[in-house]
VEXTORLO-685693 format. One record per residue (C-alpha): residue in one letter; chain; x, y, z. Coordinates in Angstrom, 3 decimals, padded with zeros to 6 digits. Last residue first. Layout:
// residues N
r	c	px	py	pz
A	A	X	Y	Z
...
This chain:
// residues 285
r	c	px	py	pz
S	A	-087.577	084.921	030.594
K	A	-087.846	082.896	027.371
R	A	-086.085	079.852	028.810
R	A	-088.254	079.921	031.933
P	A	-091.477	080.120	029.881
L	A	-090.273	077.129	027.806
E	A	-089.459	074.888	030.770
Q	A	-092.849	074.071	032.284
A	A	-094.761	073.503	029.048
I	A	-091.826	071.556	027.640
I	A	-091.706	069.382	030.770
Q	A	-095.423	068.642	030.467
R	A	-094.955	067.698	026.820
A	A	-092.189	065.259	027.773
R	A	-094.487	063.678	030.366
P	A	-097.129	063.109	027.691
C	A	-094.410	061.683	025.396
V	A	-092.885	059.147	027.814
P	A	-095.151	056.231	028.782
C	A	-097.398	056.596	025.719
Q	A	-101.023	056.059	026.809
P	A	-102.102	059.564	025.769
N	A	-100.865	058.838	022.227
H	A	-100.046	062.160	020.566
C	A	-096.459	061.366	019.582
L	A	-093.520	063.713	020.091
L	A	-091.521	064.951	017.094
A	A	-092.805	068.533	016.986
A	A	-092.792	069.001	020.771
P	A	-089.816	071.403	020.707
D	A	-091.702	073.564	018.155
Q	A	-089.924	075.903	015.723
R	A	-086.469	074.782	016.807
L	A	-087.741	071.197	016.727
M	A	-088.911	071.490	013.122
E	A	-085.619	072.979	011.906
V	A	-083.635	070.317	013.738
A	A	-085.738	067.589	012.107
L	A	-085.181	069.248	008.716
D	A	-081.412	069.300	009.200
L	A	-081.391	065.657	010.304
C	A	-083.332	064.460	007.274
A	A	-081.230	066.521	004.886
K	A	-078.058	065.234	006.536
A	A	-079.132	061.598	006.311
S	A	-080.032	061.971	002.631
F	A	-082.930	059.794	001.550
K	A	-084.092	056.320	000.565
L	A	-087.417	054.794	001.653
C	A	-088.172	051.157	000.975
E	A	-091.103	048.897	000.114
A	A	-089.980	045.338	000.661
A	A	-090.729	042.537	-001.818
G	A	-087.095	042.202	-002.886
L	A	-085.666	045.631	-002.257
R	A	-088.091	048.259	-003.468
C	A	-088.031	051.988	-004.150
R	A	-089.199	055.331	-002.797
G	A	-087.078	058.470	-002.538
L	A	-087.998	061.002	000.126
A	A	-086.907	064.673	000.033
G	A	-089.726	065.950	-002.195
R	A	-090.631	068.739	000.217
R	A	-094.039	067.246	001.043
A	A	-092.430	063.816	001.476
M	A	-089.922	065.260	003.952
E	A	-092.786	066.949	005.812
D	A	-094.765	063.707	006.036
E	A	-091.707	061.779	007.218
L	A	-091.028	064.430	009.868
A	A	-094.581	064.142	011.185
T	A	-094.198	060.335	011.098
F	A	-091.411	060.865	013.640
G	A	-094.126	060.936	016.299
A	A	-093.785	057.208	016.938
S	A	-090.151	057.801	018.003
D	A	-090.316	057.625	021.807
T	A	-087.322	058.190	024.080
P	A	-083.642	058.893	023.605
V	A	-081.395	058.761	026.712
D	A	-079.578	062.068	027.142
A	A	-077.052	060.468	029.525
P	A	-077.606	057.414	031.734
P	A	-074.557	056.477	033.852
R	A	-071.934	054.213	032.227
E	A	-069.593	052.206	034.465
S	A	-066.456	050.574	033.103
R	A	-065.090	047.054	032.704
T	A	-062.183	046.013	030.480
G	A	-062.629	042.529	029.001
R	A	-060.696	043.288	025.826
R	A	-063.880	043.308	023.748
D	A	-065.465	045.887	026.054
I	A	-067.412	045.228	029.258
V	A	-069.889	048.014	030.051
T	A	-071.737	048.200	033.367
L	A	-074.947	050.212	033.450
T	A	-076.001	053.194	035.578
R	A	-079.749	053.562	035.824
D	A	-082.564	055.460	034.090
Y	A	-082.931	053.123	031.111
G	A	-084.697	050.394	033.069
A	A	-088.260	051.551	032.362
Y	A	-088.440	054.046	029.517
F	A	-087.051	057.410	030.462
V	A	-087.950	061.092	030.588
K	A	-085.563	063.785	031.831
G	A	-082.468	063.272	029.655
L	A	-083.881	065.434	026.873
Y	A	-087.261	066.851	027.899
P	A	-086.335	070.495	027.284
V	A	-085.069	069.896	023.731
R	A	-081.314	070.321	023.468
V	A	-081.474	071.356	019.786
I	A	-078.547	069.140	018.795
A	A	-079.599	066.389	021.212
E	A	-083.160	066.296	019.900
S	A	-081.798	066.293	016.346
V	A	-079.754	063.188	017.165
H	A	-083.052	061.385	017.783
V	A	-083.706	061.533	014.041
L	A	-080.699	059.270	013.391
S	A	-082.561	056.337	014.936
C	A	-084.825	055.952	011.907
S	A	-087.451	053.376	012.926
P	A	-090.186	056.016	013.332
L	A	-089.146	057.018	009.784
R	A	-090.712	054.031	008.054
C	A	-089.908	050.348	007.618
G	A	-089.648	047.730	004.867
I	A	-086.012	048.533	004.140
M	A	-085.262	052.105	005.255
L	A	-082.128	053.180	003.389
V	A	-080.339	056.279	004.707
G	A	-077.626	058.084	002.769
A	A	-074.421	059.258	004.347
G	A	-072.695	062.550	003.523
A	A	-069.910	062.701	006.116
A	A	-072.030	064.782	008.508
A	A	-074.660	062.039	008.421
A	A	-072.018	059.410	009.219
K	A	-070.783	061.423	012.197
H	A	-074.339	061.761	013.524
F	A	-074.969	058.052	012.997
P	A	-071.838	057.133	014.961
S	A	-072.385	059.521	017.916
G	A	-070.669	062.925	017.796
V	A	-073.741	064.839	018.966
G	A	-076.136	062.437	020.564
L	A	-077.787	059.124	019.779
G	A	-076.259	056.974	022.520
S	A	-074.643	059.818	024.401
T	A	-070.991	060.727	023.965
R	A	-067.616	059.526	025.255
D	A	-068.149	055.760	024.932
H	A	-069.152	056.348	021.315
G	A	-065.626	057.589	020.682
A	A	-064.841	055.394	017.701
A	A	-067.636	053.703	015.752
F	A	-067.582	056.203	012.867
E	A	-063.814	056.110	012.418
E	A	-063.548	052.333	012.798
A	A	-066.172	051.783	010.091
R	A	-064.733	054.292	007.632
R	A	-063.546	051.881	004.932
G	A	-066.161	049.207	005.427
W	A	-068.392	047.757	008.109
A	A	-070.256	049.425	010.976
A	A	-072.342	048.344	013.949
A	A	-073.970	050.960	016.180
S	A	-074.473	050.841	019.935
H	A	-077.553	052.329	021.548
T	A	-077.995	050.547	024.904
P	A	-074.569	049.876	026.473
H	A	-072.462	052.041	024.127
L	A	-069.110	050.975	022.724
S	A	-069.360	050.913	018.948
R	A	-069.415	047.603	017.114
V	A	-067.043	046.929	014.224
V	A	-067.925	044.482	011.432
G	A	-065.019	042.695	009.752
A	A	-066.575	039.253	009.910
T	A	-070.360	039.334	010.318
R	A	-071.808	038.790	013.804
R	A	-073.181	042.326	014.146
F	A	-074.612	042.080	010.612
T	A	-076.589	038.965	011.503
E	A	-077.918	040.737	014.602
T	A	-078.845	043.774	012.503
L	A	-080.522	041.627	009.840
L	A	-082.577	039.715	012.405
G	A	-084.060	042.760	014.115
T	A	-083.378	045.639	016.467
R	A	-082.742	043.759	019.721
S	A	-079.050	043.234	019.037
P	A	-077.224	040.546	020.961
T	A	-074.813	041.100	023.872
E	A	-071.655	039.138	023.067
A	A	-068.666	041.199	021.942
Q	A	-069.645	044.499	023.551
R	A	-070.863	042.924	026.760
F	A	-073.488	045.088	028.447
V	A	-074.172	044.420	032.139
G	A	-077.124	045.780	034.137
D	A	-077.897	042.393	035.702
P	A	-081.459	042.518	034.359
A	A	-080.068	043.558	030.947
P	A	-080.663	047.087	029.690
A	A	-082.330	046.838	026.264
T	A	-079.928	046.480	023.363
F	A	-079.430	048.416	020.136
V	A	-077.560	047.103	017.131
S	A	-078.298	050.028	014.799
M	A	-076.798	049.586	011.356
L	A	-073.946	051.195	009.424
L	A	-072.429	050.327	006.044
T	A	-069.305	051.986	004.642
G	A	-067.908	052.412	001.145
E	A	-064.429	051.706	-000.247
E	A	-064.949	048.011	000.443
A	A	-067.990	047.901	-001.821
V	A	-071.184	049.963	-001.305
A	A	-073.349	047.516	-003.299
A	A	-071.253	044.461	-002.465
Q	A	-071.704	045.077	001.237
L	A	-075.458	045.501	000.835
A	A	-075.704	042.308	-001.209
Q	A	-073.567	040.419	001.320
I	A	-075.833	041.590	004.156
V	A	-078.894	040.392	002.221
A	A	-077.212	037.041	001.555
E	A	-076.418	036.615	005.250
P	A	-080.072	037.310	006.061
G	A	-081.187	034.141	004.263
G	A	-079.039	032.338	001.682
E	A	-081.763	032.355	-000.949
V	A	-084.092	035.127	000.164
Q	A	-087.813	034.725	000.812
G	A	-089.581	038.025	001.413
I	A	-088.019	041.454	001.841
S	A	-090.582	042.477	004.477
K	A	-089.518	039.697	006.842
M	A	-085.973	041.063	007.021
S	A	-087.259	044.388	008.327
S	A	-084.551	046.995	008.041
H	A	-082.767	050.158	008.995
V	A	-079.627	050.854	006.966
I	A	-077.212	053.785	007.191
L	A	-075.200	053.947	003.967
I	A	-071.871	055.617	003.231
D	A	-071.369	055.247	-000.507
G	A	-068.029	054.211	-002.016
P	A	-069.546	051.812	-004.514
R	A	-073.042	053.055	-005.432
V	A	-076.557	052.758	-003.992
G	A	-079.133	054.274	-006.354
S	A	-082.040	052.507	-004.690
R	A	-083.634	051.167	-007.884
A	A	-080.773	050.155	-010.168
A	A	-077.925	049.807	-007.682
L	A	-079.794	048.272	-004.757
Q	A	-081.924	046.228	-007.153
E	A	-078.854	044.737	-008.826
R	A	-077.452	043.775	-005.403
L	A	-080.747	042.141	-004.498
V	A	-080.622	040.179	-007.750
G	A	-077.100	038.956	-007.021
Q	A	-077.865	037.953	-003.444
T	A	-080.770	035.883	-004.697
W	A	-084.445	036.537	-004.188
P	A	-087.120	033.864	-003.952
G	A	-088.548	035.812	-005.571
T	A	-091.102	037.825	-007.540
G	A	-089.199	038.699	-010.697
F	A	-086.523	041.385	-011.035
G	A	-087.817	043.241	-014.082
Q	A	-089.282	046.210	-012.244
K	A	-092.738	044.987	-013.214
A	A	-092.111	041.794	-011.194
A	A	-091.144	043.823	-008.114
S	A	-094.553	045.467	-008.192
V	A	-094.926	049.231	-008.393
R	A	-096.742	050.432	-005.267
Y	A	-094.637	053.281	-003.822
M	A	-096.748	054.945	-001.114
């Protein structure tokens, strides 16, 4: 893992300012104006930041500039009443994503559990149509961004937090897709968009566990496809979204269980393996 201290990089030890974070993004992460950047993050890992999460968002925006585009996951668990409100339902994927969702000019896609937030030149384009595909399926926001040449920046987190990887399961149509669910995800949900229009959304290709994505991270590292850097005090991974997705597809075509975890207590992966064992002989016959 990348262990060079922030002080040795010439940026000090914090508290971090928006300006210093922007310098780090350019100098160490290689983020440039015009880039399309998918960000997964742990605010705590960055350390103390003057201006809090808003300053981190501003640094990311400044790094890609208005001609670039930022995307983040703003996922939500199904509410007890089964209602998702596009303008109000908070993100469950961390402080930075919720701050980003509330930032002026940010667009949120219309999906009741796996919506994406986007800002910048292509934000509307990437967010559009999410009501017509699955949460992390073909044509979803992260898939479109990957096809457009996006990079991925994992701030203080590893590949099990990279939602894009689930798109590979939809591309390959793994046998367990849409057949295993976490509690509450196997029911029709009500969606209320920003205009107040209501619609019903049945479950479709709901993504499941991601702990097994460490196998993909290991293979990307073996092939030299992972960049390592820092933002503030956070260790980060930087890589091509398309390269990551292509490798995940390659692994799943060789073994549909390649991205499942091996925890016997996992509520979904053991069942997914059973489905693979049942379905593969039928597909080959």
